[in-house]
C-alpha positions, 0 to 999 in steps of 0.5 A, spaced: 765 853 568 763 855 562 756 852 561 755 847 554 747 851 551 743 848 546 739 851 542 730 849 541 728 854 535 732 858 531 727 864 530 727 871 532 729 870 540 734 863 539 738 869 534 737 874 539 740 869 544 746 867 540 749 874 538 748 876 545 751 869 549 756 871 544 759 878 546 757 876 552 763 871 553 761 866 558 758 860 555 760 855 550 754 854 544 754 846 542 747 845 539 741 847 536 735 845 532 729 848 528 723 845 524 724 851 519 730 849 514 730 857 513 731 857 519 736 853 520 740 855 513 739 863 516 743 861 522 747 857 519 749 863 515 749 867 521 752 863 526 756 858 522 760 855 529 753 852 531 753 845 530 745 844 527 742 837 530 737 833 525 732 833 530 730 836 537 731 829 541 738 828 537 741 835 540 737 835 547 741 828 548 746 830 547 751 828 553 755 835 552 749 838 553 748 841 560 742 846 558 737 847 554 734 854 552 727 853 549 726 859 544 720 856 539 713 858 539 710 858 546 705 851 544 711 847 544 715 849 550 712 844 554 714 838 549 721 840 548 722 842 557 719 835 558 724 831 554 730 835 558 728 834 564 728 826 562 735 828 559 737 831 566 739 837 563 737 845 566 731 848 562 731 856 561 725 857 557 722 863 553 716 867 556 710 866 555 710 858 559 706 856 554 698 857 553 695 852 555 694 853 564 693 845 564 699 843 561 703 850 564 701 847 570 702 839 569 710 842 568 711 846 573 710 840 578 714 836 573 721 841 574 719 841 581 717 834 583 724 832 578 728 838 582 730 840 574 733 847 575 729 852 571 728 859 569 724 864 565 727 869 561 724 875 564 730 881 563 725 885 568 728 880 573 734 884 573 734 890 569 737 897 572 730 900 571 727 895 575 732 895 580 731 903 581 724 903 581 724 896 586 729 900 591 726 906 591 719 902 593 724 898 598 727 905 601 719 909 601 722 914 597 716 914 592 711 915 598 704 912 599 703 908 591 699 911 589 697 905 582 701 904 576 699 904 570 702 900 562 700 903 556 701 899 549 701 902 542 704 897 536 702 901 529 703 894 527 703 888 530 707 883 529 712 888 528 716 888 521 722 885 525 717 879 527 715 877 519 718 870 519 714 870 525 707 868 523 704 865 529 705 871 532 699 875 529 695 868 530 690 867 537 692 860 538 699 862 541 701 869 539 698 876 540 702 882 544 698 881 550 702 875 551 708 877 548 709 884 551 704 885 557 707 878 560 713 882 561 708 888 565 704 882 568 711 879 571 714 887 573 709 888 577 708 882 581 716 882 581 714 891 585 708 889 588 707 882 589 702 877 586 696 880 582 689 878 582 685 880 575 679 884 577 676 886 571 679 885 563 676 887 556 679 885 549 677 886 542 679 880 537 678 881 529 673 878 525 677 873 523 678 868 529 684 866 528 687 873 528 689 875 536 688 881 539 687 889 537 686 892 543 684 890 551 683 894 557 684 890 564 685 892 572 689 888 576 689 888 584 697 888 587 697 888 595 691 894 594 695 898 589 692 898 582 694 897 576 691 899 569 694 897 563 691 899 555 693 896 549 691 898 542 694 896 535 694 899 529 693 906 527 700 910 524 705 913 529 710 911 533 710 904 538 709 906 545 712 901 551 710 905 557 709 904 565 708 909 570 709 908 577 705 914 581 707 915 588 705 921 592 713 923 593 716 920 587 713 917 580 717 913 575 716 912 568 720 906 565 719 907 557 722 903 551 723 898 555 730 900 559 729 908 559 727 910 566 724 917 568 722 920 575 719 926 577 718 928 584 711 934 582 715 937 575 718 934 568 720 928 568 728 928 569 732 922 565 735 916 570 741 911 569 744 916 563 750 913 565 748 907 560 751 909 554 747 902 550 741 902 556 739 895 553 745 892 551 746 893 558 740 889 560 742 883 556 748 883 559 746 884 566 741 878 565 746 873 561 750 875 568 744 873 572 743 866 569 750 865 569 749 866 576 743 862 577 747 855 573 752 856 579 748 856 584 750 863 586 745 869 589 739 870 582 735 873 581 732 869 575 725 867 575 722 860 575 717 856 571 712 857 577 713 865 577 712 864 570 705 860 571 702 866 576 704 871 569 700 866 564 694 866 569 693 872 568 694 873 562 690 867 558 685 870 563 686 876 559 685 874 553 679 869 555 674 876 556 674 877 549 
C-alpha cells in the first residue's frame, strides 16, 4: 500500500523531501502546513498537488494521514511529535531530535510507552558509502583501526541555499554542529558503537544570539578514537570529509556520498558505478523508510538513536 504522508514544515528540508518522495513514487502526499505565509506560497507554487491546511492540528488530525513528517525547526519537534502520537500516527522526524535534552528524553519515553512507530532522517543509515565502510569493518578488510576523523569547513554559515532559514544562524536551535556534525555522530555510532565525549571546545561570536564558528571534539567509541574539527568563515570551498584509518585499508567519505579508499597509496574512487551518488542516497533512504512502514527489515534510526546523538551534540555545544 502507498502510505499517506503529511508535512509539518515546508522549508528547505520539507521541499527536499517533497521533491524526492515525488521522484520515488512510493508515497501519497496528502497534506502540509507551515506557519510562514511565504513558505506556504512557495509550496503552493512548486507543489500545487499538495493540499495545505490552516493549522498543524488540522493536518495531523486528518483521518487520511498515516505518517506525519516533521521538518520544522527543532525546538518545535516535540510539540508536533506529541500531537502525532496522540492522533495515533507514525512519526518521521528530521534531525536533530530536539535542542532540550529533558524534553527529548520525555519524547522518547512517550513514543516508546505508546508503541508509536518512529523514525529519524539520518541518511547514513543506508547510504552506499556508509554501507561499504560498515561491510569492510565487519569482514576485517581494514585491519586494526587506528581511528577516525572528521573535518568540516563552511565558507559561510548558513550556506547560501539556506538563506530562508535564518534560525540556522542562531545559537538557540541552529549551527552546523547540530545540522551537520550530528550526521557523523550517528555514523560513528553505527560503525563503532556508543560514543563517549572525551573533551571539546567551542568558539562563539561576541553576539550571544549567533551560533558557533569553530569547534574541536574528541570522542571514544569502544576504544576507537574519533576526532572532529569544524570552522565557519574564510574564502574557499566548503569541506566535509570523514576518514576511517585502518592498518590495511582506509576509507575517505567526502561531500556526503562520495567514497575513496587507500591501501597505502593514492586515494582511489569507489562506487564509480553510481551516476548520481546524492540522488541514489535519497532514493535508498526512501526505500529504507518504505520498508520500515511495511514492517519489513530496515535500518531506519529511531528516536532513541537520535537522542544518543543529541546527548553528544548538546554536551559539545555547552563547552563554549
